[in-house]
C-alpha positions as CSV (number, residue, x, y, z in Angstrom):
1,M,141.2,82.8,-23.5
2,T,138.7,84.7,-24.1
3,S,138.3,88.8,-23.3
4,T,135.5,89.6,-21.4
5,T,133.6,92.9,-22.1
6,A,132.7,95.2,-19.0
7,A,129.4,96.1,-18.7
8,P,128.8,99.7,-19.4
9,I,128.8,101.6,-16.0
10,S,125.2,103.8,-16.1
11,P,125.6,107.1,-15.0
12,K,124.5,108.1,-11.4
13,P,120.7,110.2,-11.4
14,R,121.6,113.7,-10.7
15,R,120.2,114.7,-7.5
16,K,117.4,117.0,-7.6
17,F,117.5,120.3,-5.4
18,V,114.3,121.2,-4.2
19,G,113.8,124.9,-3.2
20,F,112.5,125.8,0.3
21,S,109.3,127.0,-1.1
22,E,109.0,123.5,-2.9
23,A,109.8,121.9,0.3
24,L,107.3,124.1,2.4
25,E,104.8,123.3,0.0
26,E,105.6,119.5,0.0
27,S,105.4,119.4,4.0
28,R,101.8,121.3,3.6
29,R,100.8,118.9,1.0
30,R,101.6,115.8,3.6
31,R,100.2,117.2,6.6
32,A,97.1,117.6,4.4
33,N,96.8,114.2,3.5
34,R,97.5,112.8,7.0
35,T,95.0,110.6,8.4
36,E,96.9,109.0,11.1
37,P,98.3,110.9,14.3
38,Q,101.5,111.5,14.6
39,P,103.4,108.7,16.3
40,W,103.1,108.9,20.2
41,L,106.6,109.4,21.3
42,A,107.0,112.2,18.9
43,R,104.0,113.9,20.2
44,K,105.2,113.6,23.5
45,C,108.9,113.4,23.9
46,T,109.1,117.3,24.7
47,I,106.8,116.5,28.1
48,G,110.0,114.9,28.6
49,L,112.2,117.8,27.7
50,V,110.0,120.4,30.0
51,L,110.6,117.9,33.1
52,G,114.2,117.6,32.6
53,L,114.6,121.5,32.5
54,W,112.4,121.9,35.4
55,G,114.1,119.4,37.5
56,W,117.4,120.6,36.4
57,T,116.3,124.4,37.0
58,G,115.7,123.5,40.9
59,Y,118.8,121.5,41.5
60,V,121.1,124.5,40.1
61,Y,119.0,127.1,41.7
62,V,118.5,125.5,45.1
63,G,121.4,123.3,45.8
64,R,124.3,125.7,43.6
65,L,122.7,129.3,44.8
66,C,120.4,129.0,47.6
67,V,122.4,126.2,49.7
68,P,125.6,128.2,50.0
69,M,124.0,131.3,51.1
70,I,122.5,129.3,54.0
71,K,125.5,128.1,54.7
72,R,127.1,130.8,55.0
73,E,129.8,129.5,52.5
74,S,132.8,131.5,51.3
75,D,132.0,132.1,47.8
76,A,127.8,132.3,48.7
77,L,126.7,135.1,46.5
78,G,124.5,136.6,49.3
79,S,123.8,136.4,53.1
80,R,121.6,134.0,54.8
81,T,118.4,136.3,55.0
82,I,118.4,136.2,51.0
83,G,118.7,132.6,50.6
84,I,116.2,131.8,52.8
85,A,113.7,134.1,51.3
86,F,114.9,133.6,47.4
87,L,114.4,129.8,48.7
88,I,110.9,130.2,49.4
89,V,109.8,132.1,46.8
90,F,111.6,129.8,44.4
91,S,109.9,126.7,45.8
92,I,106.4,128.1,45.5
93,L,106.8,128.9,42.2
94,W,108.2,126.0,41.3
95,I,105.6,123.5,42.9
96,M,102.8,125.3,41.1
97,F,104.6,125.2,37.9
98,G,104.9,121.7,38.6
99,W,101.6,121.2,39.5
100,S,99.7,123.4,36.9
101,Y,101.6,121.5,34.0
102,A,100.7,117.9,35.6
103,K,97.4,119.4,35.6
104,L,97.5,120.5,32.4
105,I,99.0,117.1,30.4
106,F,96.6,114.7,32.2
107,T,93.4,116.8,31.3
108,S,92.1,115.9,28.1
109,P,91.0,118.8,25.8
110,G,87.8,116.8,25.0
111,Y,87.2,115.2,21.7
112,A,84.1,115.1,19.4
113,V,84.3,111.6,18.8
114,D,83.6,111.1,22.2
115,H,80.0,112.6,22.1
116,V,78.6,112.3,18.8
117,Q,77.8,109.5,16.4
118,K,78.7,109.3,13.3
119,T,76.6,110.4,10.3
120,P,75.9,109.9,6.6
121,L,77.5,112.6,4.1
122,P,75.4,115.5,4.0
123,Q,75.1,117.5,0.5
124,P,77.9,119.8,0.0
125,P,77.3,123.7,-0.3
126,P,76.7,123.9,-4.0
127,S,79.1,124.8,-6.2
128,H,77.4,126.9,-8.4
129,Q,77.0,129.6,-6.1
130,R,79.4,132.6,-6.5
131,N,81.5,132.8,-3.4
132,Y,84.3,135.8,-2.5
133,S,87.3,134.4,-0.7
134,W,87.3,136.9,2.1
135,Y,90.2,134.9,3.6
136,S,92.5,134.7,0.8
137,E,95.2,137.2,0.2
138,E,94.3,138.0,-3.0
139,S,90.8,139.2,-2.2
140,I,90.4,142.7,-0.2
141,G,87.6,144.4,-1.9
142,G,84.0,143.4,-3.4
143,P,80.4,143.9,-3.2
144,P,78.6,144.6,0.1
145,Y,77.1,142.1,2.0
146,S,73.6,142.7,1.1
147,N,74.9,143.0,-3.0
148,I,75.5,139.3,-3.3
149,T,72.5,137.1,-4.2
150,T,72.5,133.4,-5.3
151,P,71.6,132.5,-8.6
152,N,68.8,129.8,-9.5
153,P,70.2,126.7,-9.3
154,D,68.4,125.5,-12.5
155,A,69.7,128.1,-14.5
156,P,73.0,127.7,-16.4
157,A,76.0,128.9,-15.0
158,Q,77.2,132.3,-16.5
159,H,80.9,132.1,-17.8
160,P,82.5,135.4,-17.4
161,Q,84.8,136.1,-20.5
162,T,86.4,139.4,-19.8
163,K,90.2,139.5,-19.7
164,P,91.6,141.0,-16.9
165,Q,94.2,144.1,-17.2
166,S,97.1,143.6,-16.7
167,Q,99.0,142.6,-13.3
168,S,100.4,146.2,-13.0
169,D,97.5,148.2,-13.5
170,I,95.5,145.9,-11.3
171,E,98.0,146.4,-8.6
172,K,97.9,150.5,-9.4
173,A,94.2,150.1,-9.0
174,M,93.1,148.2,-6.5
175,G,96.6,146.7,-4.9
176,G,94.8,143.2,-5.1
177,S,92.2,141.5,-7.3
178,I,88.6,140.6,-6.4
179,S,88.5,136.8,-6.6
180,Y,85.7,135.7,-8.6
181,S,85.3,131.8,-10.0
182,Y,82.7,129.3,-10.9
183,R,82.9,125.7,-10.5
184,Q,81.3,123.3,-12.8
185,N,81.5,119.5,-12.8
186,V,83.1,119.5,-9.4
187,S,83.6,116.1,-8.4
188,R,82.6,115.0,-5.1
189,E,85.8,114.0,-4.0
190,Q,86.7,117.7,-4.2
191,E,83.8,119.0,-2.7
192,Q,85.1,117.2,0.2
193,A,88.8,118.3,0.2
194,D,87.6,121.7,0.3
195,V,85.6,120.9,3.3
196,R,88.5,119.4,4.7
197,D,90.7,122.2,4.5
198,L,88.1,124.3,6.5
199,D,87.6,121.9,9.0
200,A,91.7,122.0,9.5
201,F,92.2,125.7,9.5
202,G,89.0,127.7,8.8
203,T,90.6,129.7,6.3
204,K,89.2,128.0,3.0
205,I,85.9,129.1,2.2
206,I,83.9,126.0,0.5
207,G,82.9,126.0,-3.3
208,T,85.9,128.6,-3.7
209,S,89.2,127.4,-5.0
210,V,91.6,130.6,-4.9
211,S,95.7,130.1,-5.1
212,P,98.3,132.4,-6.2
213,T,98.1,130.5,-9.8
214,T,94.1,130.2,-9.9
215,P,92.7,132.2,-12.6
216,T,91.1,135.0,-11.2
217,Q,88.1,137.5,-13.0
218,T,89.1,141.1,-11.8
219,R,86.9,144.2,-12.1
220,I,88.6,147.3,-11.4
221,P,87.4,150.8,-12.8
222,T,88.0,151.7,-16.4
223,G,89.1,155.3,-17.7
224,Q,90.2,156.5,-14.2
225,P,93.9,157.3,-13.2
226,S,95.5,155.1,-10.4
227,H,95.0,157.8,-8.3
228,T,91.2,157.8,-8.0
229,D,89.9,159.2,-4.9
230,F,87.6,156.2,-3.7
231,S,86.3,158.1,-0.5
232,T,83.5,159.1,-3.0
233,I,82.4,155.8,-3.5
234,R,79.2,154.7,-1.3
235,P,78.4,151.5,-1.1
236,E,74.4,150.5,-2.5
237,P,71.6,150.6,-0.3
238,S,71.0,147.7,1.6
239,D,68.0,146.5,-0.3
240,A,69.9,146.5,-3.8
241,V,69.9,143.1,-5.6
242,M,73.1,142.3,-8.2
243,S,71.8,141.0,-11.1
244,P,73.4,138.0,-12.7
245,Q,73.9,140.1,-16.0
246,T,75.7,143.1,-14.3
247,D,78.8,145.1,-15.7
248,E,77.7,145.1,-19.3
249,G,76.4,141.3,-19.0
250,N,79.8,139.8,-18.2
251,G,78.0,138.7,-14.6
252,L,81.1,140.5,-12.7
253,P,80.2,142.6,-9.9
254,P,80.4,146.4,-9.3
255,P,83.6,147.5,-7.5
256,V,82.6,148.1,-4.5
257,L,85.1,149.4,-1.5
258,S,83.5,148.2,1.8
259,R,83.2,146.0,4.7
260,N,82.4,142.6,3.9
261,P,81.7,139.8,6.3
262,R,81.7,136.7,5.0
263,R,78.4,135.0,3.9
264,D,79.0,131.3,4.8
265,P,76.2,130.1,7.3
266,V,78.9,128.4,9.3
267,L,76.4,126.8,12.1
268,L,74.7,124.9,8.9
269,P,75.6,120.9,9.6
270,E,76.8,120.8,5.9
271,Y,79.6,123.5,6.7
272,R,80.5,121.5,10.1
273,F,80.9,118.2,8.9
274,C,84.0,116.6,9.2
275,Y,85.2,114.3,6.3
276,R,87.8,112.7,8.0
277,E,85.7,111.5,11.2
278,E,82.3,111.5,9.4
279,F,80.0,113.4,12.1
280,V,78.9,116.7,12.0
281,K,81.1,118.5,14.3
282,P,79.7,120.8,17.5
283,Y,80.3,124.2,17.4
284,R,83.5,125.6,17.7
285,T,85.0,122.3,17.0
286,H,88.1,121.7,14.3
287,H,90.3,119.2,13.2
288,C,93.9,118.5,14.3
289,R,96.1,117.3,12.0
290,V,98.5,116.1,14.2
291,C,96.3,114.6,16.7
292,A,93.9,113.3,13.7
293,K,91.3,113.7,16.0
294,C,88.3,117.0,16.2
295,V,88.6,118.8,19.5
296,L,85.7,120.8,20.9
297,Q,86.8,124.5,20.8
298,Y,89.8,123.9,19.6
299,D,92.1,126.8,19.9
300,H,96.0,125.6,18.9
301,H,98.5,121.9,18.9
302,C,100.9,123.0,21.5
303,P,104.1,120.9,21.2
304,W,105.4,122.1,24.7
305,I,102.2,119.6,26.2
306,G,102.3,117.0,23.5
307,G,98.3,118.0,22.3
308,C,95.8,120.4,22.1
309,V,94.4,123.2,23.7
310,G,90.6,123.1,23.8
311,A,87.2,123.6,25.8
312,R,88.4,120.9,28.9
313,N,91.8,122.2,29.5
314,R,92.2,125.7,28.3
315,R,91.5,127.0,31.7
316,F,94.7,124.8,33.2
317,F,96.3,126.1,30.2
318,L,96.1,129.5,31.0
319,I,97.0,128.9,34.8
320,F,100.0,127.1,33.7
321,L,101.4,130.2,31.7
322,E,100.4,132.7,35.1
323,W,102.8,130.5,37.0
324,A,105.2,129.5,34.0
325,S,106.0,133.5,33.6
326,P,106.6,134.5,36.8
327,F,109.1,131.5,37.6
328,T,110.7,131.8,34.6
329,L,110.8,135.2,35.6
330,W,111.9,134.7,38.8
331,T,114.6,132.6,37.9
332,F,116.2,134.9,35.3
333,A,116.1,137.9,37.2
334,T,117.7,136.7,40.6
335,L,120.1,134.7,38.8
336,V,121.4,137.5,36.8
337,A,121.4,140.2,39.4
338,L,123.1,138.0,42.3
339,N,126.1,136.7,39.9
340,A,126.4,140.6,38.5
341,R,126.7,141.4,42.5
342,G,128.9,138.6,42.6
343,S,131.1,139.4,40.2
344,A,131.2,143.3,40.8
345,E,132.4,142.9,44.5
346,G,134.6,139.4,44.0
347,L,132.1,137.7,46.0
348,M,133.2,134.2,43.9
349,D,136.3,132.5,42.4
350,S,134.4,131.7,39.1
351,I,131.3,132.2,37.7
352,D,129.2,128.8,37.5
353,P,128.7,127.6,34.1
354,Q,125.3,125.7,35.4
355,Q,123.9,129.1,36.3
356,I,124.6,130.5,33.2
357,V,122.9,127.8,31.2
358,I,120.0,128.2,33.5
359,I,120.1,131.9,33.1
360,I,119.8,131.4,29.5
361,I,117.1,129.1,29.4
362,S,114.8,130.9,31.8
363,G,115.6,134.3,29.8
364,L,114.0,132.6,26.6
365,F,111.4,130.5,28.4
366,A,110.5,134.3,30.5
367,F,110.2,136.1,27.2
368,F,107.9,133.6,25.4
369,T,105.3,132.4,28.2
370,S,105.0,135.7,29.6
371,G,103.7,136.9,25.1
372,M,101.5,133.6,25.5
373,L,100.2,134.9,29.1
374,L,99.3,138.2,27.8
375,S,98.4,137.0,24.0
376,H,95.8,134.3,25.6
377,I,94.2,136.9,28.4
378,G,93.3,138.8,25.6
379,L,91.9,136.0,23.6
380,I,89.5,135.1,26.6
381,L,88.5,138.6,27.4
382,L,87.0,138.4,23.5
383,N,86.0,134.8,23.9
384,T,87.6,133.8,21.0
385,T,90.5,130.9,20.1
386,T,93.3,131.4,18.4
387,L,92.1,130.0,15.0
388,E,88.9,132.4,15.4
389,H,91.3,135.4,16.1
390,L,93.4,134.6,13.1
391,N,89.9,135.0,10.9
392,M,89.2,138.2,12.3
393,S,92.8,139.7,12.1
394,N,92.8,138.7,8.6
395,M,89.6,140.8,8.2
396,K,91.1,143.5,9.9
397,R,94.2,143.7,7.4
398,R,92.2,143.4,4.4
399,E,90.4,146.6,6.0
400,R,93.2,148.1,6.4
401,A,94.4,147.2,2.5
402,I,91.0,148.5,1.3
403,L,91.2,152.6,3.3
404,G,94.9,152.7,2.1
405,Q,93.7,152.3,-1.3
406,M,90.7,154.7,-0.2
407,F,92.9,157.2,1.3
408,T,96.3,158.4,1.0
409,I,98.8,158.1,3.9
410,F,98.1,161.6,4.6
411,Q,94.3,161.7,5.3
412,I,94.1,160.0,8.5
413,S,91.3,162.0,10.2
414,A,89.5,160.5,6.6
415,R,90.2,157.0,7.1
416,R,89.4,157.1,10.2
417,K,85.7,158.6,9.9
418,K,85.3,155.8,7.5
419,K,86.3,153.1,9.6
420,K,83.6,154.6,12.4
421,E,80.9,154.4,9.6
422,W,81.9,150.8,9.2
423,D,81.6,150.4,12.7
424,H,78.1,152.1,13.1
425,E,76.8,150.3,10.1
426,W,78.1,146.7,11.6
427,G,80.0,146.9,14.7
428,R,83.1,146.5,16.0
429,I,85.1,143.0,14.5
430,E,86.3,141.6,17.6
431,R,83.0,142.4,19.6
432,E,79.7,142.6,17.9
433,G,81.2,140.9,15.1
434,N,82.3,137.8,17.0
435,L,79.5,135.2,16.8
436,W,80.4,134.1,20.6
437,W,80.9,137.3,21.8
438,L,79.0,137.2,25.5
439,E,78.3,141.4,25.8
440,S,81.2,141.8,28.1
441,E,84.4,141.0,28.9
442,S,83.7,139.9,32.7
443,E,81.4,137.3,31.1
444,N,83.7,136.3,28.4
445,W,86.2,136.0,31.1
446,K,83.8,133.7,33.0
447,A,82.7,131.4,30.6
448,T,86.5,130.1,30.3
449,M,87.7,130.3,33.7
450,G,85.1,130.1,36.0
451,R,83.0,132.5,38.6
452,R,85.0,132.3,41.5
453,V,88.5,134.0,41.9
454,W,90.5,131.0,43.0
455,E,89.8,129.3,40.1
456,W,91.7,131.6,37.7
457,F,94.9,130.6,39.7
458,L,94.4,127.1,41.3
459,P,94.7,123.9,38.6
460,I,91.6,121.8,40.6
461,G,88.3,121.1,39.5
462,K,87.2,121.1,35.8
463,A,86.2,123.5,32.9
464,P,83.4,125.4,33.4
465,N,81.7,124.4,30.5
466,D,81.7,120.9,28.3
467,G,82.6,122.1,24.8
468,L,79.8,120.8,23.2
469,S,77.5,123.8,23.4
470,Y,77.5,127.8,23.1
471,P,75.4,130.6,22.9
472,T,75.6,132.7,20.0
473,N,75.7,136.4,19.7
474,P,72.4,137.8,18.7
475,R,73.7,140.2,15.8
476,F,74.1,137.2,13.8
477,D,71.3,135.0,12.1
478,A,70.6,131.5,12.8
479,D,73.0,130.5,10.4
480,G,75.6,131.9,11.8
481,R,75.9,135.3,9.5
482,W,76.9,138.6,10.6
483,R,73.9,141.1,10.4
484,R,73.7,145.0,9.6
485,R,72.9,146.9,13.3
486,S,69.7,147.8,11.4
487,E,68.7,143.9,11.5
488,W,69.8,143.4,15.2
489,P,67.3,142.9,17.8
490,A,65.6,146.1,19.1
491,E,67.5,146.1,22.3
492,L,70.8,145.7,20.6
493,Q,70.6,148.5,18.5
């Protein structure tokens, strides 16, 4: 007999544990590279959940709460009068909830592909320009609007060599860093990737690559203690021009703390080109990665309706919230009140578990829908979308950080005075600094909700605008750049 030698068993590969941040980054990377929409069932399954909860709530409230009161059963939680009154109010809210929800999910938000044709690839924004990422977390200060100039495209690129000071010194002096980077020999694929990032979120400035790990050149005042009184620093005059050889030839901008609106000409075709669908997007259009389509006046992707909120269905989205909020509040409040009363007065032998579940669900949705309703009323009064308002909030947050470096926590009046100076020079961020501001909250509201009062509450008709064209704020130039008050039309100054 011949003995056989068993083959050596290879050790099992060790499982690689991925941290939360790595998993989150990987998820973001997959979403960024997605070119196909999510499966139809994955996007629409929540509609069935909402309709199921809606129907079950009607059964519990009518069949297990109102009907026993109307029949005067022994375990009823109220009189016949209360039962009839509650049934009438609930039925109206229940029907309007279902009607407005059906109108919302069957109304398309409006897709750009149905209205525009594919166009050749435009010339990407030049990578040699010096751009400051006002929409990155690292940038809270920089040169004033008028001090940024575009170098000659034919001139060789300058490469700053000055090393930044230590991170601790930077944090003490500025509370952040000024992002300042050159990009040379950037491939066309990378340029297109930058624009795709802007398509999806509108938060990445084309031609600038900024991340927590991206090397940046930072300029902070030298020879000054960390508690310098920055309130004495004044911006340069509006006609000042920054030479490429400023700051002793290293090409870095002077450390000026002031309001710095974005300089990107966002209305130019090259800034509105979608590299996924290969056409120039209409104004206020953005690409939804979940639906894999460019949505007109994109507000956000709502999983509860299985689609996006855009130009054609935004009015119905707010009408749905106008009915969903009182519906869930009424259901929650009346069930809690009657069950508490019945328990205290001994009107019921035991608590109905289905009513308790509906109380919990309606309470959660009441909190959610009421918050959404108030939020979107504010957005419509400003004539802005969730995505557009995010950029405004980022700018306001950075200004608060700048003011925090300029003044101490006790210099409240000085902080307010500086903020008023900025508002006087530029206007308010959410109004005069809003590209789509229509001069009054009333006009903003009517532009989305319609000019007749019944259009604000009844889910009938259609949106007052087609989502393809919008008037722009005359305080911006033709390319979409915010101008100082001195540059506004005479009738607006």
